[in-house]
C-alpha positions as CSV (number, residue, x, y, z in Angstrom):
1,M,10.5,-4.5,-15.2
2,K,11.5,-0.8,-15.1
3,I,11.6,1.3,-11.9
4,L,12.4,4.9,-11.2
5,L,13.9,5.2,-7.8
6,A,14.4,8.7,-6.2
7,D,16.2,9.5,-2.9
8,D,18.8,12.0,-2.0
9,H,20.9,9.5,0.0
10,D,23.4,7.4,-1.9
11,L,23.2,4.6,0.7
12,V,19.5,4.3,0.5
13,R,19.5,4.2,-3.4
14,D,22.3,1.7,-3.4
15,A,20.6,-0.6,-0.8
16,I,17.2,-0.6,-2.5
17,S,18.7,-1.1,-5.9
18,L,20.6,-4.2,-4.6
19,L,17.4,-5.5,-3.0
20,L,15.4,-5.0,-6.2
21,S,18.1,-6.7,-8.2
22,R,18.1,-9.6,-5.8
23,D,14.3,-10.1,-5.5
24,F,13.1,-9.2,-9.1
25,D,14.1,-10.6,-12.4
26,N,16.7,-8.3,-14.0
27,P,15.0,-5.0,-13.2
28,Q,16.0,-1.8,-15.0
29,I,16.5,0.9,-12.3
30,D,16.9,4.6,-13.1
31,L,18.2,6.6,-10.1
32,A,17.3,10.2,-9.2
33,S,18.6,12.2,-6.3
34,D,16.0,15.1,-6.2
35,L,12.7,16.1,-7.6
36,G,14.2,17.8,-10.7
37,E,16.0,14.7,-11.8
38,L,12.9,12.6,-11.2
39,L,10.8,14.9,-13.4
40,T,13.5,14.9,-16.1
41,F,13.3,11.1,-16.3
42,L,9.5,11.3,-16.6
43,D,9.7,13.9,-19.3
44,S,11.8,11.6,-21.4
45,D,10.3,8.2,-20.5
46,L,6.8,7.1,-19.5
47,S,7.5,3.3,-19.7
48,Y,8.2,2.8,-16.0
49,D,6.3,0.1,-14.2
50,L,6.8,1.8,-10.8
51,I,8.0,5.1,-9.3
52,L,9.4,4.8,-5.8
53,T,10.3,8.2,-4.3
54,D,11.4,9.8,-1.1
55,L,8.8,12.2,0.3
56,Y,11.2,14.8,1.7
57,M,14.2,14.9,-0.7
58,P,15.6,18.1,-2.2
59,G,13.1,20.0,-4.4
60,M,10.1,18.5,-2.8
61,Q,7.5,21.0,-1.6
62,G,5.4,18.6,0.5
63,V,2.3,17.0,-1.0
64,E,2.2,19.6,-3.8
65,S,5.2,18.0,-5.4
66,I,3.5,14.6,-5.0
67,A,0.6,15.9,-7.1
68,E,3.1,17.0,-9.7
69,I,4.8,13.6,-9.8
70,I,1.5,11.8,-10.1
71,K,0.4,14.1,-12.9
72,N,3.6,13.5,-14.9
73,A,3.6,9.8,-14.2
74,G,0.5,9.1,-16.2
75,N,-0.7,5.6,-15.4
76,T,2.5,4.5,-13.6
77,P,1.9,3.7,-9.9
78,V,3.7,6.0,-7.5
79,A,4.8,4.8,-4.0
80,L,6.3,7.0,-1.3
81,M,8.9,6.2,1.3
82,S,10.2,8.2,4.2
83,G,11.8,8.0,7.7
84,S,9.0,10.3,8.9
85,K,5.5,9.3,9.6
86,N,3.4,12.5,9.3
87,R,-0.2,11.2,9.1
88,T,-1.5,14.4,7.6
89,D,1.0,14.4,4.7
90,I,0.4,10.6,4.1
91,K,-3.4,11.0,4.2
92,T,-3.2,13.8,1.6
93,A,-0.8,11.8,-0.5
94,Y,-3.3,8.9,-0.6
95,E,-6.1,11.2,-1.6
96,L,-3.9,12.5,-4.4
97,G,-3.5,9.0,-5.7
98,I,-0.3,7.3,-4.4
99,R,-0.5,3.5,-4.3
100,G,1.5,3.0,-1.2
101,F,3.6,4.4,1.6
102,L,6.7,2.6,3.0
103,S,8.6,3.5,6.1
104,K,12.4,3.4,5.7
105,T,12.4,1.0,8.7
106,T,10.6,-1.6,6.5
107,T,12.5,-4.9,6.2
108,G,13.9,-5.8,2.8
109,K,11.7,-8.8,2.4
110,A,8.6,-6.9,3.3
111,L,9.5,-4.0,1.0
112,S,9.8,-6.4,-2.0
113,N,6.5,-8.0,-1.1
114,I,4.8,-4.6,-0.8
115,L,6.2,-3.5,-4.2
116,R,4.9,-6.8,-5.8
117,L,1.4,-5.9,-4.3
118,I,1.5,-2.4,-5.8
119,L,2.8,-3.8,-9.2
120,S,-0.2,-6.2,-9.2
121,G,-2.5,-3.2,-9.2
122,E,-3.4,-3.1,-5.5
123,R,-2.9,-0.3,-2.9
124,Y,-0.8,-0.8,0.2
125,V,-1.6,1.1,3.5
126,P,0.9,0.6,6.3
127,E,0.0,-0.7,9.8
128,F,0.9,2.4,11.7
129,Y,-1.4,4.5,9.6
130,L,-4.4,2.2,10.4
131,E,-3.4,1.6,14.0
132,K,-5.1,4.8,15.4
133,D,-8.4,4.1,13.6
134,E,-9.6,0.7,14.7
135,H,-9.6,-1.0,18.1
136,L,-11.7,-3.7,19.6
137,I,-12.6,-4.0,23.3
138,V,-12.2,-7.4,24.8
139,P,-15.2,-8.1,27.2
140,I,-13.1,-10.4,29.3
141,N,-10.9,-7.8,30.9
142,G,-11.5,-4.5,29.0
143,A,-8.2,-4.8,27.1
144,K,-8.0,-3.3,23.6
145,L,-6.9,-5.3,20.5
146,T,-4.8,-3.4,18.0
147,T,-5.6,-3.3,14.3
148,R,-2.8,-5.8,13.6
149,E,-4.0,-8.1,16.4
150,I,-7.4,-8.1,14.9
151,E,-5.9,-9.0,11.5
152,V,-4.0,-11.9,13.1
153,M,-7.1,-13.0,14.8
154,K,-8.9,-13.1,11.5
155,G,-6.2,-15.4,10.3
156,L,-6.7,-17.7,13.2
157,L,-10.5,-17.9,12.6
158,N,-9.8,-18.7,9.0
159,G,-7.6,-21.6,10.1
160,L,-4.4,-20.1,8.7
161,S,-0.9,-21.1,9.9
162,N,1.5,-18.5,11.3
163,K,3.4,-18.6,8.0
164,Q,0.2,-18.0,6.0
165,I,-0.8,-15.1,8.2
166,A,2.6,-13.6,7.9
167,A,2.5,-13.8,4.1
168,S,-1.0,-12.3,3.9
169,L,0.0,-9.3,6.1
170,F,3.5,-8.9,4.6
171,I,5.2,-9.3,8.0
172,E,7.7,-11.7,9.4
173,E,6.5,-15.0,11.0
174,T,8.2,-14.0,14.3
175,T,6.1,-10.9,14.3
176,V,3.0,-13.0,14.0
177,K,4.1,-15.0,17.0
178,L,4.5,-11.8,19.1
179,H,1.0,-10.6,18.1
180,L,-0.4,-14.1,19.1
181,R,1.3,-13.9,22.4
182,S,-0.3,-10.5,23.1
183,L,-3.7,-11.9,21.8
184,F,-3.5,-14.9,24.2
185,D,-2.7,-12.6,27.1
186,K,-5.6,-10.2,26.3
187,L,-8.1,-13.1,25.7
188,E,-6.7,-15.1,28.6
189,A,-6.3,-18.0,26.2
190,K,-3.8,-20.9,26.6
191,N,-3.3,-21.5,22.8
192,R,-4.6,-20.9,19.3
193,T,-7.7,-23.1,19.8
194,D,-8.5,-21.6,23.1
195,A,-8.2,-18.1,21.6
196,V,-10.7,-19.0,18.8
197,I,-13.1,-20.5,21.4
198,K,-12.9,-17.4,23.6
199,A,-13.5,-15.1,20.6
200,M,-16.6,-17.1,19.7
201,K,-17.8,-17.4,23.3
202,Y,-17.6,-13.7,23.9
203,G,-19.1,-12.7,20.6
204,L,-15.9,-11.3,19.1
205,A,-15.8,-13.6,16.1
206,G,-18.4,-11.5,14.2
207,S,-16.2,-8.4,14.7
208,F,-13.3,-10.1,12.8
209,I,-15.3,-11.0,9.7
């Protein structure tokens, strides 16, 4: 597997390179520190399996530069990463054709799983980007379920274990437990079974399908 990794911080490049070397089988990783170096790599080599680049490194002119990278990348999937979460820039980047956006606060294990998803041909959209768009009102007490709570509830209704739900959502199992605790509070449920019964009783189950 061959990856082009671009970021202007040495620490970030080194950390991600170590992570990729640990979680993937002998990856070849080329490193760039700005847009110019990234484009130089692409001018001489189009055999990359993935391009992972910082959104705001030197030389980048916002989403205009993303369009240039995608154009020069050919069929190679492009994923962005950043410590900033500007929804407008991210939305435009998806419209231009990026295959995923990763926050720099993403855990190492989740990052590897997300990259595997992108390498398999899928598109990854982060939770925070969806969070604003979908909520479900609980008729019991008027509480709102977040997008992630809805996804966890789908897992419950499908009979998945915490570990299986975590794997399907690319999050830690402890995070699933936190979402479940919030779900139980909002549904006034004592446990997993009670939560499923409440969802069915109050007509919520169909909203999770």
